[in-house]
C-alpha positions in Angstrom: 67.9 -34.4 22.8 64.5 -35.6 23.9 65.1 -36.4 27.6 62.6 -36.6 30.4 65.1 -34.6 32.4 64.2 -31.5 30.4 60.5 -32.1 30.5 60.1 -32.0 34.3 59.6 -28.2 34.3 58.4 -27.2 30.8 58.1 -23.5 30.3 57.0 -21.5 27.3 58.8 -19.0 25.1 56.2 -17.4 22.9 56.8 -14.4 20.7 56.8 -11.3 22.7 56.8 -13.0 26.1 59.7 -13.0 28.6 59.5 -15.3 31.6 60.3 -13.3 34.8 61.7 -16.1 37.0 65.1 -17.5 36.0 65.6 -21.1 37.1 67.3 -22.6 34.1 69.5 -21.0 31.4 70.9 -22.1 28.1 74.4 -21.3 26.9 75.8 -21.6 23.4 79.0 -20.7 21.5 78.7 -19.5 17.9 81.1 -18.6 15.1 84.7 -19.5 15.0 86.5 -21.0 18.0 89.2 -19.1 19.8 91.1 -19.3 23.2 88.9 -18.3 26.1 85.6 -20.0 25.1 85.8 -22.8 27.6 86.9 -20.3 30.3 83.7 -18.3 29.5 81.5 -21.4 29.7 83.1 -22.4 33.0 82.4 -18.9 34.4 78.7 -19.0 33.3 78.2 -22.5 34.7 79.9 -21.9 38.0 78.3 -18.5 38.6 74.8 -19.8 37.7 75.0 -22.9 39.9 77.0 -21.8 42.9 75.8 -18.3 43.3 72.3 -18.4 42.1 71.2 -22.0 42.0 70.3 -21.8 38.3 70.6 -24.9 36.2 72.5 -24.7 32.9 71.8 -26.4 29.6 74.7 -26.4 27.0 73.2 -25.9 23.5 75.4 -28.0 21.2 77.0 -26.7 18.0 75.8 -23.1 18.2 72.4 -22.2 17.0 72.1 -25.5 15.2 71.5 -27.1 18.5 68.8 -24.6 19.3 67.0 -25.4 16.1 67.5 -29.2 16.2 67.0 -29.5 19.9 70.4 -30.8 20.8 71.7 -30.0 24.3 73.0 -31.5 27.5 73.2 -30.4 31.2 76.3 -28.6 32.3 77.5 -29.2 35.8 80.5 -27.9 37.6 82.2 -31.2 37.0 81.5 -30.9 33.3 83.5 -27.7 33.0 86.2 -28.6 35.5 89.7 -28.6 34.0 88.7 -26.7 30.9 90.5 -23.3 31.5 93.5 -24.2 29.4 91.6 -26.3 26.8 91.1 -24.9 23.3 88.0 -24.9 21.2 84.6 -25.2 22.9 83.3 -28.3 24.8 79.8 -27.7 23.5 80.8 -27.2 19.8 80.1 -24.3 17.6 78.9 -23.4 14.1 79.1 -20.3 11.9 76.4 -21.4 9.4 73.4 -22.0 11.6 71.3 -18.8 11.6 67.8 -19.9 12.7 66.3 -17.1 10.5 68.2 -18.4 7.4 68.7 -22.0 8.4 70.4 -24.7 6.3 71.1 -28.1 7.9 74.8 -29.0 8.3 75.8 -31.0 5.3 72.9 -30.0 3.1 73.9 -29.2 -0.4 73.9 -25.8 -2.1 70.6 -26.7 -3.6 68.9 -26.4 -0.2 67.4 -22.9 0.2 67.7 -21.2 3.6 64.5 -21.3 5.7 63.2 -19.3 8.6 63.2 -21.8 11.5 63.1 -19.3 14.3 59.8 -20.6 15.5 61.3 -24.1 16.0 64.1 -22.5 18.0 61.6 -20.9 20.3 59.8 -24.2 20.7 63.1 -25.9 21.6 63.8 -23.2 24.2 60.4 -24.0 25.8 61.0 -27.8 25.6 64.4 -27.4 27.3 62.7 -25.3 30.0 65.1 -22.4 29.4 64.2 -19.1 30.9 67.1 -17.1 29.5 69.9 -17.7 26.9 73.6 -16.8 27.1 75.1 -16.5 23.6 78.9 -16.3 23.3 80.0 -15.1 19.9 80.9 -12.3 17.5 78.9 -9.9 15.4 77.0 -12.6 13.5 76.1 -14.6 16.7 75.1 -11.5 18.6 73.0 -10.1 15.6 71.0 -13.3 15.7 70.7 -13.0 19.5 69.3 -9.5 19.0 66.6 -10.9 16.7 65.7 -13.6 19.2 65.4 -10.9 21.9 62.9 -9.2 19.6 60.9 -12.4 19.7 60.8 -12.4 23.5 63.8 -14.4 24.5 65.6 -13.1 27.6 69.3 -12.9 26.5 72.8 -12.1 27.6 75.4 -11.6 24.9 79.1 -12.2 25.6 81.3 -10.7 22.9 83.8 -13.2 21.4 85.8 -12.3 18.3 89.5 -12.0 17.6 88.6 -9.0 15.4 87.5 -7.0 18.5 84.8 -5.4 16.3 81.9 -5.6 18.7 80.4 -2.1 19.4 80.6 -0.8 22.9 83.2 -3.5 23.8 86.8 -2.6 25.0 88.2 -6.1 24.4 86.4 -9.3 23.3 87.3 -12.9 24.0 90.0 -14.1 21.6 91.5 -10.6 20.8 94.4 -10.8 23.3 95.5 -14.2 22.0 95.4 -13.1 18.4 97.3 -9.9 19.3 100.0 -11.9 21.1 100.5 -14.3 18.1 100.6 -11.5 15.6 103.2 -9.6 17.6 105.3 -12.7 18.0 105.2 -13.1 14.2 106.5 -9.5 13.7 109.3 -10.1 16.2 110.4 -13.2 14.2 110.3 -11.4 10.9 112.3 -8.4 12.1 115.6 -10.4 12.4 115.2 -12.1 9.0 114.3 -8.9 7.3 117.3 -7.2 8.7 119.7 -10.0 7.9 118.6 -10.1 4.2 118.0 -6.3 3.8 114.4 -6.8 2.8 111.0 -5.2 3.1 108.7 -7.8 4.5 104.9 -7.7 4.5 102.8 -9.4 7.1 99.0 -9.7 6.6 97.0 -10.3 9.8 93.4 -11.2 10.4 90.7 -8.8 11.5 88.3 -8.7 8.6 87.2 -5.1 8.3 88.6 -3.9 11.7 92.3 -2.9 12.0 92.7 -3.6 15.8 95.1 -6.6 15.4 97.2 -4.8 12.8 97.4 -1.6 14.7 98.3 -2.9 18.1 100.5 -5.7 16.9 102.3 -3.3 14.5 102.9 -0.8 17.3 104.1 -3.5 19.7 106.4 -5.1 17.1 107.9 -1.8 16.0 106.6 -2.0 12.4 107.5 0.8 10.0 104.1 0.9 8.2 100.7 -0.2 9.4 97.8 -0.4 7.0 94.3 -0.7 8.3 90.8 -0.4 6.6 89.7 2.5 8.8 92.4 4.8 7.2 92.8 5.1 3.5 96.3 5.0 1.9 98.1 5.1 -1.4 100.9 2.8 -2.6 103.2 5.8 -3.2 102.9 6.9 0.4 104.0 3.5 1.6 106.9 3.4 -0.9 108.0 6.9 0.2 108.1 5.9 3.9 110.2 2.9 2.9 112.6 5.0 0.8 113.0 7.5 3.6 114.2 4.6 5.9 116.7 3.5 3.3 118.0 7.0 3.0 118.6 7.0 6.8 120.6 3.8 6.4 118.0 1.4 7.7 118.5 -2.2 6.4 115.0 -3.4 6.5 111.3 -2.5 6.9 108.2 -4.4 8.2 104.8 -3.6 6.7 101.8 -4.9 8.6 98.5 -5.1 6.6 95.1 -5.8 8.0 93.2 -8.2 5.8 90.4 -5.7 5.3 92.9 -3.1 3.9 
């Protein structure tokens, strides 16, 4: 977006230089979408404007907007009524790493290129003094690299996997946990009615938090997570012991990384 509105107060973001005064910030959402993103955006905008008098630029479609220079001002009116809205009002992308950038829609023949310098120039053109990145491990890893180039940054952990270090619970985890637990509750009655062992695979990539907590909440008999090794015979033995005790069914919850 090449608007005179953003050129009124141009500032620079050179490698190794952090601007001290914060008068305008940028915010982006990266990676997959999940419940809570718009609530986080709303909190950033309302806090910045009403408490600190800081303007907010919404960077569109994740880091792609940072490279391509696509953004729009976010006012309190722009984020009003978004608490219960899914997705993200500024868009997102999980394939727009500025350090290995491939334009959206480009074919497999296009090699990734380092366009971090362009991202820095766009930050300066937007007049952004600091950047708020809302995302998971990939988004925050990129943010860490940008911080090394002098960008003042705040990282907000967002991932249903809950696999961000030093984070108790990330945005999206509670919703994923609730849905997985409800799925187990529904399977319990069917498994019992048909005398079956039923296996439920849940998301979480290489972290077992969803499987562990949903499995406990849903009363699953076996929970398999990537952090703890297991053998098929151990699982079978646990099921057989239940059968010997007269149990009619069993639920096995498996994290996808297991």
